[in-house]
N, C-alpha and C positions, 0 to 999 in steps of 0.2 A: 888570191884575186886584188888586183893593186886598184890603182887609180885608172890605169888605161881602161882598164875591164869597166870599172865604175861608169866610167866616161861611153865605152861600147856600148853597152846595155843600155844606156840611156838614149842612144843616137839609133837603134835598129829596131825599140820598144815599139815604133811605130811606123814601124815599118821599113824597106828598105828600096830605092829606086828601082823602076821596070825597065833594066837596061840591059845589055852583053856582059857589064862587067860593074854588075850594081856595088859591088864592095869597095871599087878602086875611090868613090867619091867619100864612103866612110872613112877610109885610109887616111885621103886628103883631110881631113874634117881632125881625128888624131896625131897624124903627122907622121904616119908609120908607115911602112907597107900595105899593099893591098893581101897577099901571101902572110904575113903576119895577122892582119884580120881575121882571116879564114881562119888561120892555125888557133887564134884564141878562143875565135866563136865553138871551132870543134871542141876545146878543152873546157870551154863552159856546161857545153852538150856533155863532154863524156864525167865529169864531174858532177853534174847534177845538178847546177846553178841552172842553166836553161834547159828545161822539162820537152820541150816543143820548139822545129824551126817549121814554119812553114806556111802557107795561106790561108789565112781566112778572108773567107766573101763574108760578107753581109747578106745573109737568105732575103730578108727583105727588099732591099735591094736589085734584085735579080727575078725578083716577082713569087717570092715562095711567100707570100700573105698567109696561108694556111699549115698552123704551126700549131702540134698539137705532142703534151708529156701525155703518152700510156701510162699507166700504172700497174703492175702484172704481181697475180699472187701466184708466187711460184714456188714449189716446194723447195726448202732451204739447202737439201741433200740434191737437188739439179739447177740450181742457180750456175753456175761457171758454165755447167753444157748450154742451158737455156741463154744465158746471156750472152754465150759468145754466137749463136743461130741469130738472137736479135739484131746483134751487133755487125752480124754481114750484110744486112741489109742495107742497100744505099740510101734509102733514105731516112736512116735513122742516123744521128748526127751523135748525139749524146745516148749511150748505156752504162747503166750504175744500178749497185745496189746498195739498198738501205735497210733502216732497222722497221720492223712492224713498230706498231702503237698502239694504244689500244683505241680500237673503232676504225681501227688504218689497219685493213690485212697485206695489205700492198708492200712486196720489199725489193720489186726490181722494177727500174725505172727505163721509158727509151723517149727520147725526144726525137720526133716525126716533123718532117718539113715537107709541103705537098702547095700546089696552085690552089687548093680547093679545099675544103672541111670533108665534103665527101672523098675526094683521094687518102685523106688522111686515115680514115673509115676504111676502107679499102686495104688500107697499107696496113694498120692495127690485126684484121680480119688475115689479112696474109701472115703474118706474122703468128696467128691465135693455129692458124691451120700447121703452118712450120713445126710448133715448138707443143704443139697440144694444150696449150695453157689458153684455159676459154674465163677464167674470172679476171676480168680485168674493166677499167675504164679509161677513156678516153678525156683529157682537162685539155681546153683549147687556148691562147691566149688571145687575150684580148687587147693589151698594148703592150708596149715593147717600153722600159723606163730606161735601164741603162745596157751598156754591151761595153765594156774596155776590160781591159785585163787589169793585172797587177803594175802599178806606177811607181818608176824610183825617183 
């Protein structure tokens, strides 16, 4: 990774312009061609420097004000299969495994976004029905303190 890559990452970390040629403006800022910008982003992605390149939508800004972390007690031998089913629900934006702790039996977590808490509860019930996992809890978000990615 060289200085141009670092500058490129700094420019695109806040998003790219919503235009038909979004990398043209980035190329102008760097003094390189648009094609080279695209090639460098592709290489940074291939090399694992950029893990994900996609749209990030503020769920609260578009009306999803009921947000729930659903915690699931899934048999360890089933985590991969159950997690794949849970992650397949369109209302689930995050699905990940964490170790169990003393007094905390849950090992799989899904973040569900909806317009109301009742909708979150319905989604959790649908997930439960689809997976056969009945031991779960729903923790609703009360306040969002920070939402930013890694900054250079």
